[in-house]
C-alpha positions as a Markdown table, in Angstrom:
| # | Residue | x | y | z |
|---|---|---|---|---|
| 1 | Met | -6.9 | -18.9 | -263.3 |
| 2 | Val | -6.4 | -15.3 | -264.3 |
| 3 | Phe | -7.2 | -14.6 | -267.9 |
| 4 | Thr | -7.2 | -11.5 | -270.0 |
| 5 | Ile | -10.4 | -10.5 | -271.8 |
| 6 | Pro | -10.5 | -8.8 | -275.1 |
| 7 | Glu | -10.7 | -5.0 | -275.0 |
| 8 | Leu | -14.4 | -4.2 | -274.5 |
| 9 | Pro | -16.3 | -1.1 | -275.3 |
| 10 | Lys | -16.1 | 1.4 | -272.4 |
| 11 | Tyr | -19.8 | 1.0 | -271.6 |
| 12 | Glu | -19.4 | -2.7 | -271.1 |
| 13 | Arg | -16.4 | -2.6 | -268.7 |
| 14 | Gly | -16.6 | 0.7 | -266.8 |
| 15 | Phe | -18.8 | 2.4 | -264.3 |
| 16 | Leu | -20.7 | 4.9 | -266.5 |
| 17 | Ser | -24.2 | 4.6 | -265.2 |
| 18 | His | -25.6 | 5.4 | -261.8 |
| 19 | Ser | -28.3 | 2.8 | -262.6 |
| 20 | Arg | -25.9 | -0.1 | -262.1 |
| 21 | Pro | -26.1 | -1.7 | -258.6 |
| 22 | Leu | -23.3 | -1.0 | -256.2 |
| 23 | Pro | -21.6 | -3.7 | -254.1 |
| 24 | Ser | -22.2 | -3.9 | -250.4 |
| 25 | Val | -19.1 | -3.4 | -248.1 |
| 26 | Glu | -18.7 | -4.9 | -244.7 |
| 27 | Val | -15.7 | -4.7 | -242.3 |
| 28 | Ala | -14.7 | -8.3 | -241.5 |
| 29 | Tyr | -11.8 | -7.4 | -239.2 |
| 30 | His | -9.5 | -4.6 | -238.0 |
| 31 | Tyr | -6.2 | -5.3 | -236.3 |
| 32 | Lys | -3.5 | -2.8 | -235.3 |
| 33 | Leu | -0.1 | -4.2 | -236.3 |
| 34 | Pro | 2.3 | -4.2 | -233.3 |
| 35 | Asn | 5.3 | -4.8 | -235.5 |
| 36 | Cys | 4.4 | -1.9 | -237.8 |
| 37 | Pro | 3.5 | 1.0 | -235.4 |
| 38 | Gly | 0.9 | 3.3 | -236.9 |
| 39 | Lys | -0.5 | 0.7 | -239.3 |
| 40 | Ser | -3.5 | -1.6 | -239.3 |
| 41 | Ser | -4.7 | -4.6 | -241.3 |
| 42 | Ile | -8.3 | -4.2 | -242.2 |
| 43 | Gly | -10.4 | -6.9 | -244.0 |
| 44 | Ile | -13.3 | -5.7 | -246.1 |
| 45 | Leu | -15.8 | -8.2 | -247.4 |
| 46 | Val | -17.3 | -6.9 | -250.7 |
| 47 | Thr | -20.4 | -8.5 | -252.1 |
| 48 | Phe | -21.2 | -7.7 | -255.8 |
| 49 | Pro | -24.8 | -8.2 | -256.8 |
| 50 | Pro | -25.3 | -9.3 | -260.5 |
| 51 | Asn | -24.2 | -6.6 | -263.0 |
| 52 | Ser | -22.8 | -4.4 | -260.2 |
| 53 | Ala | -19.9 | -2.0 | -260.5 |
| 54 | Thr | -17.7 | 0.1 | -258.3 |
| 55 | Pro | -16.8 | 3.6 | -259.5 |
| 56 | Pro | -13.1 | 4.2 | -260.2 |
| 57 | His | -11.2 | 4.7 | -257.0 |
| 58 | Lys | -8.0 | 4.6 | -254.9 |
| 59 | His | -7.5 | 3.3 | -251.4 |
| 60 | Ala | -6.0 | 6.1 | -249.3 |
| 61 | Gly | -2.4 | 5.0 | -249.7 |
| 62 | Ala | -3.2 | 1.4 | -248.6 |
| 63 | Ser | -1.5 | -1.8 | -249.9 |
| 64 | Val | -4.4 | -4.1 | -250.8 |
| 65 | Ser | -4.5 | -7.9 | -251.3 |
| 66 | Val | -7.7 | -9.2 | -252.7 |
| 67 | Leu | -9.0 | -12.8 | -252.8 |
| 68 | Val | -12.0 | -13.8 | -254.9 |
| 69 | Leu | -14.3 | -15.8 | -252.6 |
| 70 | Glu | -17.2 | -16.4 | -255.0 |
| 71 | Gly | -18.1 | -15.8 | -258.6 |
| 72 | Ser | -16.0 | -13.8 | -261.1 |
| 73 | Val | -14.9 | -10.1 | -261.1 |
| 74 | Ile | -13.5 | -7.8 | -263.8 |
| 75 | Asn | -10.5 | -5.9 | -262.7 |
| 76 | Lys | -8.4 | -3.1 | -264.2 |
| 77 | Met | -5.8 | -1.2 | -262.4 |
| 78 | Asn | -3.8 | 1.8 | -263.7 |
| 79 | Asp | -3.1 | 1.2 | -267.4 |
| 80 | Glu | -2.8 | -2.6 | -267.0 |
| 81 | Glu | -4.9 | -5.0 | -269.1 |
| 82 | Thr | -8.4 | -5.7 | -268.0 |
| 83 | Gln | -8.6 | -9.2 | -266.4 |
| 84 | Val | -11.3 | -11.6 | -265.2 |
| 85 | Leu | -10.5 | -13.3 | -261.9 |
| 86 | Thr | -12.5 | -16.3 | -260.6 |
| 87 | Lys | -13.0 | -18.0 | -257.2 |
| 88 | Gly | -9.6 | -18.7 | -255.5 |
| 89 | Glu | -7.6 | -16.1 | -257.5 |
| 90 | Ser | -6.1 | -13.0 | -256.1 |
| 91 | Phe | -4.5 | -9.7 | -257.0 |
| 92 | Phe | -2.5 | -7.0 | -255.3 |
| 93 | Glu | -3.0 | -3.2 | -255.4 |
| 94 | Ala | 0.1 | -1.1 | -254.6 |
| 95 | Pro | -0.3 | 2.1 | -252.6 |
| 96 | Cys | -1.8 | 4.9 | -254.8 |
| 97 | Cys | -3.0 | 2.4 | -257.4 |
| 98 | His | -5.9 | 3.7 | -259.5 |
| 99 | His | -8.5 | 1.0 | -259.6 |
| 100 | Lys | -10.3 | 1.8 | -262.8 |
| 101 | Val | -12.6 | -1.2 | -263.1 |
| 102 | Ser | -13.9 | -3.4 | -260.3 |
| 103 | Asn | -17.1 | -5.1 | -261.5 |
| 104 | Asn | -19.0 | -8.3 | -261.2 |
| 105 | Tyr | -18.4 | -10.2 | -264.4 |
| 106 | Ser | -21.8 | -11.9 | -264.3 |
| 107 | Thr | -25.2 | -10.4 | -264.9 |
| 108 | Thr | -26.9 | -13.3 | -263.1 |
| 109 | Glu | -24.6 | -14.4 | -260.2 |
| 110 | Val | -23.3 | -12.8 | -257.1 |
| 111 | Ala | -19.5 | -12.3 | -256.7 |
| 112 | Arg | -17.6 | -11.8 | -253.3 |
| 113 | Ile | -14.1 | -10.7 | -252.6 |
| 114 | Leu | -12.1 | -10.2 | -249.4 |
| 115 | Ala | -9.8 | -7.2 | -249.6 |
| 116 | Thr | -7.1 | -6.9 | -246.9 |
| 117 | Met | -5.8 | -3.4 | -246.6 |
| 118 | Val | -2.6 | -2.4 | -244.7 |
| 119 | Val | -3.1 | 1.3 | -244.1 |
| 120 | Asp | -2.1 | 4.1 | -241.8 |
| 121 | Asp | -4.2 | 4.2 | -238.6 |
| 122 | Glu | -4.8 | 7.9 | -239.0 |
| 123 | Val | -6.8 | 7.3 | -242.2 |
| 124 | Val | -9.5 | 5.4 | -240.3 |
| 125 | Asp | -9.1 | 7.4 | -237.1 |
| 126 | Lys | -9.8 | 10.7 | -238.9 |
| 127 | Gly | -12.2 | 9.6 | -241.6 |
| 128 | Gly | -13.8 | 6.3 | -240.5 |
| 129 | Tyr | -13.9 | 3.2 | -242.7 |
| 130 | Gly | -15.4 | 5.2 | -245.5 |
| 131 | Ala | -12.1 | 7.0 | -245.9 |
| 132 | Leu | -10.5 | 3.8 | -247.1 |
| 133 | Thr | -12.1 | 4.2 | -250.6 |
| 134 | Val | -11.5 | 7.5 | -252.3 |
| 135 | Ile | -13.8 | 7.6 | -255.3 |
| 136 | Asp | -12.8 | 9.6 | -258.4 |
| 137 | Glu | -14.2 | 13.1 | -258.3 |
| 138 | Glu | -16.5 | 12.5 | -261.3 |
| 139 | Tyr | -18.4 | 10.0 | -259.2 |
| 140 | Ala | -18.1 | 11.7 | -255.8 |
| 141 | Asp | -21.8 | 11.5 | -255.2 |
| 142 | Val | -21.6 | 7.6 | -255.2 |
| 143 | Lys | -21.4 | 6.2 | -251.7 |
| 144 | Leu | -20.4 | 2.6 | -251.0 |
């Protein structure tokens, strides 16, 4: 069930403090797509500790499908409404989407998502898996 939360003060919904924990990121799979030459499907398992937040970012031109595996996450893309998604729910990020908020909704429980990215092979070939997440310049010192 996707539901919209009331507009929260910026400090409650954004990534404003380097003191908030960061999620851990693990490559779950990477397959070249034979029917789409030059493209790969890459699965990224993201584990959000309690109260963790990801800085605003984009995904190097990738199309991204996300499934919430555990817990609840706060999600805001572009100028869309902020949403809370729970286990079993999903969302889609179109290429060049600006992911403004991607946080664990809970301050006490872990949340996990599986992000499947369809991306140009050259992104990973040239920059490694770290090139899949392009963090906003303001937070360039943050490394996932």
